[in-house]
Every structure is written in C-alpha cells, then in structure tokens.
C-alpha positions as CSV (number, residue, x, y, z in Angstrom):
1,M,159.3,25.8,-148.8
2,R,161.1,28.6,-150.7
3,P,158.7,31.7,-151.9
4,S,159.3,30.9,-155.6
5,A,158.2,27.3,-155.1
6,C,155.1,28.5,-153.2
7,C,154.2,31.0,-156.0
8,R,154.4,28.2,-158.6
9,L,152.2,26.1,-156.6
10,I,149.6,28.9,-156.5
11,L,149.9,29.5,-160.2
12,I,149.2,25.7,-160.9
13,A,146.4,25.5,-158.3
14,L,144.4,28.6,-159.5
15,P,143.6,27.5,-162.9
16,V,142.4,24.1,-161.5
17,L,140.2,25.9,-159.1
18,L,138.7,28.1,-161.8
19,L,138.1,25.1,-164.0
20,A,136.3,23.3,-161.1
21,Q,134.1,26.2,-160.4
22,V,133.1,26.6,-164.2
23,R,132.3,22.8,-164.4
24,V,130.0,23.1,-161.3
25,S,128.3,26.1,-162.9
26,A,127.7,24.2,-166.1
27,T,126.0,21.2,-164.3
28,E,123.6,23.3,-162.4
29,Y,120.3,24.5,-163.7
30,R,117.6,25.9,-161.6
31,G,114.1,26.2,-163.0
32,G,112.7,29.8,-163.5
33,S,116.1,31.4,-164.2
34,A,116.0,31.8,-168.1
35,A,115.2,35.1,-169.5
36,S,112.1,33.6,-171.1
37,V,110.3,33.4,-167.9
38,K,112.5,35.4,-165.5
39,T,110.2,38.5,-165.6
40,W,106.9,36.6,-165.3
41,S,105.3,37.5,-161.9
42,A,104.4,35.3,-159.1
43,R,100.6,35.7,-158.2
44,N,98.2,34.1,-155.8
45,Y,95.7,31.5,-157.3
46,D,92.6,33.6,-156.7
47,D,94.2,36.7,-158.2
48,V,95.0,35.0,-161.4
49,K,91.6,33.4,-161.7
50,A,90.0,36.7,-161.3
51,L,91.7,38.0,-164.4
52,A,89.3,38.4,-167.5
53,S,92.2,37.4,-170.0
54,P,93.7,34.2,-171.3
55,K,96.5,33.1,-169.0
56,V,99.8,31.0,-169.3
57,I,101.3,29.8,-166.1
58,Y,104.8,28.2,-165.8
59,F,105.2,25.7,-162.9
60,Y,108.7,24.6,-161.9
61,D,110.6,22.5,-159.3
62,L,113.1,24.8,-157.9
63,D,114.5,22.1,-155.6
64,I,116.0,20.2,-158.5
65,Y,119.7,20.9,-158.8
66,R,119.9,20.0,-162.4
67,N,116.4,20.6,-163.9
68,N,116.8,19.2,-167.4
69,F,113.2,19.4,-168.3
70,A,112.9,23.1,-167.1
71,E,116.0,24.1,-169.1
72,K,114.4,22.6,-172.2
73,M,111.1,24.3,-171.6
74,E,112.7,27.7,-170.9
75,G,115.1,27.3,-173.9
76,K,115.1,29.0,-177.3
77,D,113.5,25.9,-178.8
78,W,110.4,26.2,-176.7
79,L,109.3,29.4,-174.3
80,G,112.4,31.2,-175.5
81,N,111.4,31.0,-179.2
82,E,110.7,34.2,-180.8
83,D,107.5,33.2,-182.3
84,V,106.2,31.8,-179.1
85,Q,107.2,34.9,-177.3
86,A,105.3,36.9,-179.7
87,A,102.2,34.7,-179.3
88,L,102.2,35.0,-175.4
89,K,102.0,38.8,-175.5
90,K,98.3,38.3,-175.7
91,F,98.4,36.3,-172.5
92,S,98.8,37.2,-168.8
93,R,102.0,35.4,-167.8
94,F,102.8,34.0,-164.3
95,K,105.2,31.5,-162.8
96,V,104.5,29.2,-159.8
97,R,107.2,27.3,-157.9
98,Y,106.3,23.5,-157.1
99,D,106.6,24.0,-153.4
100,G,104.0,26.7,-153.3
101,L,105.8,29.0,-151.1
102,E,106.0,32.0,-153.3
103,A,102.7,32.3,-155.0
104,R,99.9,31.2,-152.6
105,G,96.8,29.2,-153.1
106,W,97.7,27.2,-156.1
107,P,96.0,23.7,-155.7
108,K,98.5,20.7,-155.2
109,E,97.0,18.9,-158.3
110,L,98.0,21.8,-160.5
111,R,101.5,22.0,-159.0
112,E,102.1,18.3,-159.1
113,H,102.5,18.6,-163.0
114,S,105.9,20.1,-162.2
115,K,107.2,17.8,-159.7
116,N,111.0,17.0,-160.5
117,G,110.7,19.1,-163.5
118,A,108.4,22.0,-164.9
119,S,105.1,22.3,-166.8
120,V,103.1,24.9,-168.6
121,L,99.4,25.6,-168.4
122,L,97.4,27.6,-170.8
123,M,94.1,28.8,-169.5
124,S,91.2,30.5,-171.1
125,S,89.7,33.7,-169.7
126,D,86.9,31.9,-168.0
127,N,89.3,29.4,-166.5
128,L,87.3,26.6,-168.1
129,M,89.6,25.5,-170.8
130,L,93.0,24.1,-169.7
131,V,95.8,22.9,-171.9
132,W,98.8,21.1,-170.3
133,F,102.4,20.7,-171.4
134,D,104.5,18.6,-168.9
135,R,106.8,15.5,-168.6
136,Q,103.9,13.3,-169.7
137,T,103.5,15.2,-173.0
138,A,104.6,13.2,-176.0
139,A,108.0,14.5,-177.3
140,D,106.7,15.1,-180.9
141,L,104.2,17.6,-179.2
142,M,106.8,19.6,-177.3
143,T,107.5,21.9,-180.3
144,P,107.0,25.7,-180.7
145,E,104.4,24.9,-183.4
146,R,102.3,22.7,-181.2
147,F,102.5,25.2,-178.4
148,M,101.3,28.1,-180.6
149,A,98.5,25.9,-182.0
150,A,97.3,25.4,-178.5
151,A,97.6,29.0,-177.6
152,K,95.3,29.8,-180.8
153,Q,92.8,27.2,-179.5
154,I,92.6,29.3,-176.3
155,E,92.2,32.4,-178.2
156,E,89.3,31.0,-180.4
157,Y,87.5,29.6,-177.4
158,D,87.7,33.0,-175.8
159,K,86.2,34.7,-178.8
160,S,83.3,32.3,-179.1
161,H,82.6,32.4,-175.5
162,K,82.8,36.2,-175.4
163,V,79.9,36.4,-177.9
164,E,77.7,34.2,-175.7
165,K,78.7,36.3,-172.7
166,E,77.8,39.6,-174.5
167,K,74.4,38.2,-175.6
168,D,73.5,37.4,-171.9
169,A,74.8,40.6,-170.3
170,P,72.7,43.7,-170.4
171,K,73.6,46.1,-173.2
172,E,75.3,49.2,-172.3
173,K,72.9,51.4,-174.0
174,D,69.9,49.9,-172.0
175,K,71.9,50.6,-168.8
176,D,72.4,54.1,-169.8
177,K,68.7,54.4,-170.3
178,D,67.9,53.2,-166.9
179,K,70.4,55.7,-165.5
180,V,68.8,58.5,-167.2
181,A,65.3,57.3,-166.3
182,A,66.3,57.0,-162.7
183,K,67.7,60.5,-162.6
184,G,64.4,61.8,-164.0
185,D,62.5,60.0,-161.3
186,D,64.7,61.5,-158.6
187,L,64.0,64.9,-160.0
188,K,60.2,64.2,-160.0
189,I,60.3,63.4,-156.3
190,K,61.5,66.9,-155.7
191,G,58.6,68.3,-157.7
192,I,60.7,69.5,-160.6
193,A,58.8,69.5,-163.8
194,Q,60.1,67.5,-166.8
195,P,60.2,68.4,-170.4
196,G,56.5,68.3,-171.7
197,E,55.1,68.5,-168.1
198,D,53.6,71.3,-166.2
199,K,55.2,72.4,-163.0
200,P,53.4,71.4,-159.8
201,K,51.7,74.3,-158.3
202,D,52.6,73.2,-154.8
203,D,55.7,71.3,-154.2
204,K,54.4,69.9,-150.9
205,K,51.6,68.1,-152.7
206,A,53.8,66.6,-155.5
207,T,53.3,62.8,-155.2
208,P,56.5,60.9,-155.4
209,I,56.4,58.5,-158.4
210,A,60.0,56.9,-158.3
211,T,60.0,53.2,-157.5
212,K,63.1,51.0,-156.8
213,R,64.2,49.4,-160.0
214,P,65.0,45.7,-159.9
215,S,68.8,45.1,-160.3
216,G,69.8,43.7,-163.8
217,P,71.5,40.3,-164.1
218,A,75.1,40.5,-162.5
219,D,78.0,40.4,-164.7
220,E,79.8,37.3,-164.9
C-alpha cells in the first residue's frame, strides 16, 4: 500500500473512532457522578446516626452501567435544582453505595431502596422520622417542590421535638449552680471559710460536709 493511500485510510478511520468513543460516553452514566452529589461524603452508619442534625442520604447502585434513575435524581430537575440545593444546606449530606463497600455498617434494608437505581432518604435529627424517595415513589411526587416539602416536614419535626427534649433535659443554669455549690463544698473540706462564715479555729478539727451529688439525667 502506498503511503498516500495509508494516510487517507487513517484520516477516514480517525473520525469514526472518535465518534464511537463519544457515543459510548453518552450511553454510560454511573450513579454518584453528578456535581449535585459528588462532594457528599461517605460516612459509616453509626457516625451518621450520632449526628444531632437532620440528614439527607443518597444511595446509588454503582454497578449499573447506564443508571437512568440515578441520572434523573442527580439532575437539574431534582437534587441539582437550585432551590433544592439551598434547602439541603440545613442538612448533613451523605452518599452510600448500594454494595456497602465504601461507607460501612449501613443496613441492607436501607441500601435495598437503591438496587438497580438510586434513592434518597431524609432523616430527622433523632433518626426516628424517615422520608424515602426511590423507584417506588409515584412519578408526580418526584418533583423539587415535593422534595422541599418533605425537607420542611423534617425541619418542623425537629423543632417540635427539640422543645420536648429541652423540657426533659436539666437547665444549664441549674448545672452551673451545682458546679458552684460543689466547688464551695470542696473548699469547706479544706477548712476554708465561706462568705458569711467564721473561719474554723483548727483546720484539723474541721468536719468535712461535702457529699457526693447524684448525677443528673443523661443527655439524650
């Protein structure tokens, strides 16, 4: 084959190969690759549950070559929506692979929601209120407006339950009083006079009056 013919063959084949490569790239979509969720961290289950904040967890099946549902969830009409992104700033944001190989400890029943696709879980600060969006969710509910309404429900739940938690927990002022009183008791053990009291004549004869205070209710 003459050199000129060989060059012509290469020039013809090159665009064909480039077109084929572009076509392959266009048909592949792996979950978790969009900008809307790419920066979300992968954390272990126990670590996430321990956080005292509302959470949003994105589950996705990385093994699906063309994950259409993940593409929809991560796109500009859902998690990529500007209003949704603004609403989620109040939430701790995480992502979890369906195979459970990256973030450890996530129960299978939670990861199952993303099998062959993807799912989103909104979780209250106390981990008791859960709202799911997955392949079983009706199409008319898969909108930014519905998602933001669900996020608002989580926020309202947290506010109402925060009030109840504060009622049950000891007040900070009471804790400070206990600390001051305990400190005064420690001083009395050493025979040091307190305001309004006469100094003991003999430190050795000073009677210790400090007693061990019962612990207050543990914080939840």
